[in-house]
C-alpha positions as CSV (number, residue, x, y, z in Angstrom):
1,M,-17.0,21.3,30.3
2,E,-16.0,17.9,31.6
3,K,-12.3,16.9,31.5
4,K,-13.1,13.8,29.4
5,D,-14.9,15.9,26.7
6,K,-12.0,18.3,26.6
7,H,-9.6,15.5,26.1
8,I,-11.7,14.1,23.2
9,E,-11.8,17.6,21.6
10,Q,-8.0,17.8,21.8
11,L,-7.7,14.3,20.2
12,I,-10.0,15.3,17.4
13,A,-8.1,18.5,16.7
14,K,-4.8,16.7,16.8
15,S,-6.0,13.9,14.5
16,L,-6.7,16.6,11.8
17,T,-3.1,17.8,11.8
18,E,-0.9,14.9,12.8
19,K,-0.8,11.2,13.5
20,L,-2.2,10.0,16.9
21,S,-0.3,7.5,19.1
22,D,-1.8,4.0,19.3
23,E,-3.3,4.8,22.7
24,E,-4.8,8.1,21.5
25,Q,-6.2,6.4,18.4
26,E,-7.8,3.7,20.5
27,T,-9.4,6.3,22.8
28,L,-10.8,8.2,19.7
29,N,-12.0,5.0,18.1
30,K,-14.1,4.1,21.3
31,F,-15.6,7.6,21.1
32,L,-16.5,7.1,17.5
33,E,-18.3,3.8,18.1
34,E,-21.4,5.9,18.8
35,E,-23.2,6.8,15.6
36,D,-23.8,10.5,16.6
37,N,-20.1,10.9,17.5
38,S,-19.1,9.3,14.2
39,E,-21.3,11.6,12.2
40,E,-20.0,14.7,13.9
41,F,-16.4,13.6,13.3
42,I,-17.1,13.1,9.6
43,A,-18.6,16.6,9.5
44,I,-15.6,18.1,11.3
45,N,-13.2,16.5,8.8
46,T,-15.3,17.8,5.9
47,L,-15.0,21.3,7.3
48,W,-11.3,20.9,7.8
49,D,-10.8,19.8,4.2
50,D,-12.8,22.8,3.1
51,L,-10.3,25.1,4.9
52,E,-7.7,24.4,2.3
53,H,-9.5,27.0,0.2
54,V,-9.2,29.7,2.9
55,E,-6.2,32.0,2.7
56,F,-4.5,32.3,6.2
57,N,-1.1,33.7,5.1
58,A,-1.7,37.1,6.7
59,F,-3.1,35.6,9.9
60,D,-5.8,37.4,11.9
61,K,-7.5,35.1,14.4
62,D,-10.8,37.1,14.3
63,V,-10.9,36.9,10.5
64,A,-10.0,33.2,10.6
65,W,-12.8,32.6,13.0
66,K,-15.3,34.4,10.8
67,Q,-14.1,32.4,7.8
68,F,-14.6,29.1,9.8
69,E,-18.0,30.2,10.9
70,T,-19.0,31.0,7.3
71,L,-17.9,27.6,6.2
72,K,-19.8,26.0,9.0
73,A,-22.9,28.0,8.1
74,E,-22.7,26.8,4.5
75,K,-22.9,23.2,5.8
76,K,-26.1,23.9,7.8
77,S,-28.2,22.4,5.1
78,N,-26.6,19.0,5.7
79,A,-28.6,16.4,7.6
80,I,-25.7,16.2,10.1
81,Q,-26.1,18.7,13.0
82,L,-23.0,19.6,14.9
83,R,-22.8,20.1,18.6
84,Q,-21.8,23.8,18.9
85,T,-19.7,23.5,22.0
86,I,-17.5,20.7,20.6
87,I,-17.1,22.2,17.1
88,R,-16.3,25.6,18.5
89,S,-13.7,24.3,20.9
90,I,-12.0,22.2,18.2
91,A,-12.1,25.1,15.7
92,A,-10.4,27.3,18.4
93,V,-7.6,24.7,18.7
94,L,-7.2,24.6,14.9
95,I,-7.1,28.3,14.6
96,L,-4.4,28.4,17.3
97,F,-2.4,26.0,15.1
98,V,-3.0,28.3,12.2
99,G,-1.7,31.3,14.2
100,V,1.7,29.7,14.8
101,G,2.0,28.6,11.2
102,W,1.0,25.0,11.7
103,Y,-1.9,25.2,9.3
104,T,0.2,26.5,6.5
105,Y,2.8,23.7,6.9
106,Q,0.2,20.9,7.1
107,K,-2.1,22.0,4.3
108,T,0.4,23.3,1.8
109,T,3.4,21.1,2.2
110,P,3.0,17.9,0.2
111,V,3.5,14.7,2.0
112,K,6.3,12.8,0.4
113,G,5.4,9.3,-0.6
114,E,7.6,6.3,-0.1
115,L,10.2,6.3,-2.9
116,S,11.4,3.3,-4.8
117,V,15.0,3.0,-3.7
118,W,17.7,1.1,-5.6
119,T,20.5,0.2,-3.2
120,T,23.8,-1.0,-4.6
121,D,26.2,-3.5,-3.2
122,G,28.4,-0.7,-2.1
123,G,25.6,1.0,-0.1
124,E,25.0,3.7,-2.6
125,T,21.3,4.6,-3.3
126,L,19.6,5.5,-6.5
127,L,15.9,6.6,-6.6
128,A,14.4,4.4,-9.2
129,L,11.7,7.0,-9.8
130,A,14.4,9.5,-10.9
131,T,16.7,7.3,-13.1
132,E,17.2,8.8,-16.5
133,N,16.3,5.5,-18.2
134,A,13.2,4.8,-16.1
135,K,9.8,5.0,-17.8
136,H,6.9,5.4,-15.4
137,S,3.1,5.9,-15.6
138,N,0.8,6.6,-12.6
139,D,1.5,3.1,-11.1
140,L,4.2,1.4,-13.1
141,I,7.9,2.1,-13.2
142,E,10.0,0.4,-16.0
143,L,13.7,-0.1,-15.5
144,D,16.4,-1.8,-17.6
145,V,19.4,-2.9,-15.5
146,A,21.7,-2.9,-18.5
147,S,21.0,0.7,-19.4
148,V,21.6,2.2,-16.0
149,D,25.1,3.5,-15.8
150,Q,24.7,6.1,-13.0
151,I,26.2,3.8,-10.4
152,D,29.2,1.6,-10.4
153,G,29.7,-2.0,-9.2
154,D,28.5,-5.4,-10.3
155,G,27.6,-7.0,-6.9
156,I,24.2,-7.7,-5.4
157,D,21.8,-4.7,-5.7
158,E,18.3,-4.3,-4.0
159,I,15.2,-2.6,-5.2
160,H,12.2,-1.8,-2.9
161,V,8.8,-1.0,-4.4
162,P,6.7,1.6,-2.7
163,A,3.1,1.0,-1.8
164,G,0.7,1.9,-4.7
165,K,3.4,1.2,-7.3
166,R,4.7,-1.7,-9.5
167,I,8.1,-2.1,-11.1
168,S,9.0,-4.0,-14.2
169,L,12.7,-4.7,-14.4
170,V,14.8,-6.2,-17.3
171,L,17.8,-8.0,-15.9
172,S,21.2,-8.3,-17.6
173,D,20.3,-11.8,-19.0
174,S,17.2,-10.3,-20.6
175,S,14.8,-11.9,-18.1
176,K,11.9,-9.6,-17.2
177,I,10.6,-9.3,-13.7
178,W,7.4,-7.5,-12.4
179,L,7.5,-6.5,-8.7
180,A,4.3,-5.8,-6.7
181,S,4.0,-2.9,-4.3
182,G,5.8,-3.4,-1.0
183,S,8.2,-6.0,-2.4
184,T,12.0,-6.1,-2.1
185,F,14.1,-7.7,-4.8
186,K,17.8,-8.6,-4.7
187,F,19.7,-9.3,-7.9
188,P,23.2,-9.0,-9.3
189,R,23.9,-6.3,-11.8
190,I,25.7,-8.9,-13.9
191,F,25.1,-12.6,-13.6
192,K,28.3,-14.6,-13.0
193,G,29.0,-18.3,-12.4
194,A,27.1,-21.4,-13.1
195,T,23.7,-20.1,-11.9
196,R,21.6,-17.0,-12.1
197,E,20.4,-16.3,-8.5
198,V,17.9,-13.6,-7.3
199,E,15.9,-13.1,-4.1
200,I,12.3,-11.9,-3.5
201,I,10.4,-10.9,-0.4
202,G,6.9,-9.9,-1.4
203,K,5.4,-10.8,-4.8
204,A,7.0,-11.0,-8.2
205,Y,6.2,-12.4,-11.7
206,F,9.1,-13.8,-13.7
207,E,9.6,-14.2,-17.4
208,V,12.9,-16.1,-17.4
209,H,15.2,-15.9,-20.4
210,K,16.1,-19.5,-21.4
211,D,19.7,-20.6,-20.8
212,V,20.1,-24.3,-20.2
213,K,23.7,-23.9,-19.1
214,H,22.8,-21.4,-16.4
215,P,19.7,-22.3,-14.3
216,F,17.7,-19.4,-12.9
217,I,17.2,-19.7,-9.1
218,V,14.7,-17.6,-7.1
219,K,15.3,-17.6,-3.4
220,G,12.1,-17.1,-1.4
221,Q,11.5,-17.0,2.3
222,S,10.6,-20.7,2.6
223,S,12.0,-22.4,-0.6
224,D,14.1,-22.0,-3.7
225,I,12.7,-22.3,-7.2
226,T,14.9,-23.5,-10.0
227,V,14.0,-22.9,-13.7
228,L,15.6,-22.8,-17.1
229,G,13.1,-20.7,-19.0
230,T,9.5,-20.2,-17.9
231,E,6.8,-17.8,-16.6
232,F,5.7,-18.0,-13.0
233,C,4.6,-15.9,-10.0
234,V,6.1,-16.1,-6.4
235,D,4.1,-14.6,-3.5
236,N,5.6,-14.7,0.0
237,S,4.2,-11.3,1.1
238,N,2.5,-13.3,3.9
239,P,5.4,-14.5,6.0
240,K,3.5,-17.5,7.0
241,K,3.2,-19.1,3.6
242,E,4.8,-19.0,0.1
243,I,2.7,-19.4,-3.0
244,T,4.2,-20.3,-6.4
245,T,1.9,-20.3,-9.5
246,L,3.2,-21.6,-12.8
247,V,2.0,-20.1,-16.1
248,E,4.3,-21.7,-18.6
249,G,7.2,-24.1,-18.6
250,S,8.2,-26.0,-15.4
251,V,9.8,-25.3,-12.1
252,A,11.2,-27.3,-9.2
253,L,10.8,-26.2,-5.6
254,T,13.6,-27.1,-3.2
255,K,14.5,-26.5,0.4
256,D,17.9,-27.1,1.9
257,G,18.9,-29.0,-1.2
258,E,15.9,-31.3,-1.1
259,T,13.3,-31.3,-3.9
260,L,9.8,-30.6,-2.5
261,G,8.0,-30.9,-5.8
262,K,7.7,-29.9,-9.4
263,L,5.0,-27.8,-11.1
264,K,3.3,-28.0,-14.4
265,P,1.4,-25.1,-16.1
266,N,-1.7,-24.0,-14.2
267,E,-0.5,-25.5,-11.0
268,Q,0.0,-23.8,-7.7
269,A,2.2,-24.8,-4.8
270,I,1.7,-23.6,-1.2
271,L,4.4,-24.0,1.4
272,T,3.8,-22.9,4.9
273,N,6.6,-21.9,7.2
274,K,5.7,-24.7,9.6
275,S,5.6,-27.5,6.9
276,E,8.2,-29.5,5.1
277,T,5.8,-30.5,2.4
278,I,4.0,-28.5,-0.3
279,E,0.3,-28.6,-1.3
280,I,-0.1,-28.6,-5.1
281,T,-3.4,-27.8,-6.7
282,S,-4.7,-27.0,-10.2
283,V,-5.7,-23.3,-10.8
284,D,-6.4,-20.8,-13.5
285,A,-2.9,-19.3,-13.3
286,K,-3.6,-16.1,-15.2
287,S,-6.1,-15.1,-12.6
288,F,-3.3,-15.0,-10.0
289,V,-1.0,-12.8,-12.1
290,D,-3.4,-10.0,-13.2
291,W,-1.7,-7.7,-10.7
292,K,1.3,-7.3,-13.1
293,E,-1.1,-5.6,-15.6
294,G,-2.5,-3.3,-12.9
295,V,-5.5,-5.4,-11.8
296,L,-5.9,-6.5,-8.2
297,R,-8.0,-9.7,-8.1
298,I,-9.6,-10.7,-4.8
299,I,-11.1,-14.1,-4.4
300,D,-13.1,-14.9,-1.3
301,K,-10.8,-13.1,1.1
302,P,-11.7,-12.1,4.7
303,F,-11.8,-8.4,5.2
304,L,-8.5,-8.2,7.1
305,E,-6.6,-9.7,4.2
306,F,-8.6,-7.6,1.7
307,Q,-7.7,-4.5,3.8
308,Q,-4.0,-5.4,3.7
309,D,-4.2,-5.8,-0.1
310,L,-5.9,-2.5,-0.6
311,E,-3.3,-0.7,1.6
312,Q,-0.4,-2.0,-0.5
313,W,-2.2,-1.6,-3.8
314,Y,-3.3,2.0,-3.4
315,G,-0.6,3.2,-0.9
316,V,-3.0,4.1,1.9
317,R,-3.6,3.2,5.5
318,I,-7.1,1.9,6.4
319,I,-8.6,2.2,9.9
320,N,-11.8,0.1,10.2
321,N,-14.3,0.9,12.9
322,N,-17.1,-1.2,11.4
323,K,-17.3,-4.5,13.2
324,Q,-19.6,-6.1,10.6
325,L,-17.0,-5.8,7.8
326,V,-14.6,-8.2,9.6
327,K,-17.3,-10.9,9.4
328,S,-17.5,-10.8,5.6
329,N,-15.5,-12.3,2.7
330,F,-14.8,-10.4,-0.5
331,T,-14.4,-11.2,-4.2
332,G,-13.8,-8.6,-6.9
333,S,-11.3,-6.9,-9.3
334,F,-9.8,-3.4,-8.9
335,D,-7.8,-1.4,-11.3
336,Q,-4.7,0.3,-9.9
337,R,-5.3,3.3,-12.2
338,D,-8.4,4.0,-10.2
339,N,-8.2,5.3,-6.7
340,I,-9.2,4.1,-3.3
341,H,-12.4,6.2,-3.4
342,S,-13.8,3.8,-6.1
343,V,-13.4,0.9,-3.7
344,M,-14.8,2.7,-0.7
345,Q,-17.8,4.0,-2.7
346,L,-18.5,0.4,-3.7
347,L,-18.3,-0.7,-0.1
348,E,-20.7,2.1,0.9
349,T,-23.2,0.8,-1.7
350,L,-22.8,-2.9,-1.0
351,Q,-22.1,-2.9,2.7
352,G,-23.8,0.3,3.9
353,V,-20.6,1.6,5.5
354,H,-19.4,5.2,5.6
355,Y,-15.9,6.4,5.2
356,Y,-13.8,9.6,4.9
357,M,-10.2,10.3,3.9
358,K,-7.6,12.1,6.0
359,G,-4.5,12.5,4.0
360,D,-3.6,9.0,2.9
361,T,-5.6,7.4,5.7
362,V,-9.1,5.9,5.1
363,I,-11.4,5.7,8.2
364,I,-14.4,3.4,7.9
365,H,-17.4,3.6,10.2
């Protein structure tokens, strides 16, 4: 067997049980650019997934091999034909992993997802998913700052939202905030002084409790937004630009103390990090805030941006090996209560691509 083929087999075997390095992934991706190789890889992954139904606790390599051969034989009716030399070599490597207990660890130990962490001003942490007063469904965690008494202090706290989740948060002034996946929100446990100041990196929707004596100020990456009582969305998840969309009321955008502009309902302001001026356009504001209700709306986005949205929305990693996809733009709506398979199956139908899942990673060919 050629040294190159042996290396590819080792990479395939390793990819089934652990994350490849960037260099290894690039080598494997080049191998998978050929359709035959891609089909074989998908078949190998299917067989590997089926192995979770095989009991290997009392390990016997001969029995394990026979079980693998049985599974492979059951797949013979598939249109995909496997190269026996490659599949046997890879299977042998996998069974070696099983023999040292690797299989049991990888297939039975659940992968811990990113947790939503509440960090206090004193450095103490509280898992928002585990707070006694938190209500959470499959994708939404509801928190009330006033009712959380597990931690002391009244300084600036921080909440980070994990991928695939949303958080709704009631602040001490009764303002309600929705935080999108991947966002980081800083806020005081108790508002003090002449203003109510918070900070957002990511995407958030605000329903601000009206208090004319204490303006509410949202500090973004590129500008500050001052309001009295209103509903609006701030999105600076793309570090190159900050988008503010007003649903109700009015807001003023400022930077370094200078007013950049004011918004009326159904107006949107875009401020790039290289510009000192904002672009204001009329929009259907509600179409930009559906995400807080669990609906991801995509409007004429190139695939790379669409891919990033899906990764955050569903808490997955996407590896795209289909060069045609990057040439397309996408429009559609996706419910967070569904899973990534629904989106991928739609892409299979509309774009003719193929995909498979490995853990929380989606590989597209």
